[in-house]
Every structure is written in structure tokens, then in C-alpha cells.
C-alpha positions in Angstrom: -11.9 20.2 -47.5 -14.1 22.7 -49.3 -13.0 25.4 -51.7 -14.5 28.0 -49.4 -12.6 26.9 -46.3 -10.2 29.4 -44.8 -6.5 28.7 -44.9 -6.6 28.0 -41.2 -9.3 25.4 -41.5 -7.4 23.7 -44.4 -4.2 23.7 -42.3 -6.1 22.1 -39.4 -7.5 19.4 -41.7 -4.0 18.6 -43.1 -2.7 18.4 -39.6 -5.4 15.9 -38.6 -4.5 13.9 -41.7 -0.9 13.8 -40.7 -1.8 12.8 -37.2 -3.9 9.9 -38.6 -1.0 8.9 -40.9 1.3 8.8 -37.8 -1.2 6.7 -35.8 -1.7 4.3 -38.8 2.1 3.9 -39.0 2.0 3.2 -35.2 4.7 5.9 -34.5 4.6 7.9 -31.3 5.0 11.7 -31.4 8.3 11.3 -29.6 9.7 8.8 -32.1 8.6 10.9 -35.1 10.1 14.0 -33.5 13.4 12.3 -33.0 13.3 10.9 -36.6 12.6 14.3 -38.1 14.9 16.2 -35.7 12.3 18.4 -34.1 10.7 18.6 -30.6 7.6 16.7 -29.6 5.8 20.0 -29.2 6.6 20.8 -32.9 4.8 17.5 -33.9 1.8 18.6 -31.7 1.8 21.9 -33.6 2.0 20.2 -37.0 -0.9 18.0 -36.1 -3.0 21.0 -35.1 -2.2 22.9 -38.3 0.0 25.5 -36.7 3.4 25.1 -38.4 5.6 26.3 -41.2 5.5 24.5 -44.6 9.1 23.4 -44.2 8.3 21.6 -41.0 5.2 20.0 -42.4 7.3 18.7 -45.3 9.9 17.3 -42.9 7.1 15.5 -41.0 5.8 14.1 -44.3 9.3 12.8 -45.1 9.5 11.2 -41.7 6.2 9.4 -42.3 7.1 8.4 -45.9 4.4 10.6 -47.4 6.5 12.9 -49.5 5.2 11.5 -52.8 1.8 12.8 -51.7 2.9 16.3 -52.5 2.9 15.5 -56.2 -0.8 14.7 -55.8 -1.4 17.8 -53.6 0.3 20.2 -56.1 1.3 18.6 -59.4 4.1 20.1 -61.4 2.7 22.9 -63.6 3.7 22.8 -67.2 4.4 26.0 -69.1 1.4 27.2 -71.1 2.0 26.7 -74.8 0.7 30.3 -75.4 3.2 31.7 -72.9 6.0 29.7 -74.4 5.2 31.0 -77.9 5.1 34.6 -76.5 8.4 34.2 -74.9 9.9 32.5 -77.9 10.9 29.4 -76.1 12.1 31.0 -72.8 10.4 30.2 -69.5 8.5 32.9 -67.8 10.3 34.3 -64.7 7.7 36.5 -63.1 4.1 37.6 -63.4 3.2 40.8 -65.2 2.2 43.9 -63.1 -1.5 44.2 -62.2 -3.3 47.0 -64.0 -4.9 49.5 -61.7 -8.2 50.5 -63.1 -9.4 52.5 -60.2 -10.6 56.1 -60.4 -7.4 57.2 -58.5 -5.2 55.7 -61.2 -2.6 58.2 -62.6 -3.0 56.8 -66.1 -6.3 57.3 -67.9 -7.0 53.9 -69.5 -9.4 54.0 -72.4 -10.8 51.0 -74.3 
């Protein structure tokens, strides 16, 4: 995977990796589909990268790969600066984006 790859390409790569994990575990598509509670066609779609995240997670559970998600996207700690600004409270949402275009209603000066 490259940083410049499109989301579609990345999804296809992840699907191929799940297919290889299934083959390494010597599990048929039908057996995995039954274990996960989806159709065989859904497994085919997952392996081609055309699926919902929820379904991909279910397949990862079925293959015993759920712990790989922590490597894929580790838990993100709260920034010490954000924590100090919020006086110990966790941030609940991102701030609004500032519109600096010429059509902006507010005239921002620096």
C-alpha cells in the first residue's frame, strides 16, 4: 500500500490480504460465510474490497484477526495541549473550519 493509493485500491489490497488469511487458515468461503453469518457472495465481495466496514470486521473476527485492528489503527490518546485547553475534559467534536475565501461574509484580517 502506498500513501497515494486511492481508497478503492486500498480496499482491494485489504480484501486480498483477507483472502490470503482465509486460505492460510484453510477455510472455504462457504465455511467462513456460515461462521460469520453472511452469504458466500458477501465473502467474495469482502475479498474483492467491495464491502462495508462492519462486514469486514465480522470477517476478521471469523478469521481470528480482530487484534490486527489495533495495529491498523491504534487507539489515539488525547493531546496534552487539548486536555489543558479543555481543563481535563475530553474533546467531543472538531472546531469549525475557517472559510478564508473571497466570498466569505466575514472579513478576516491578520
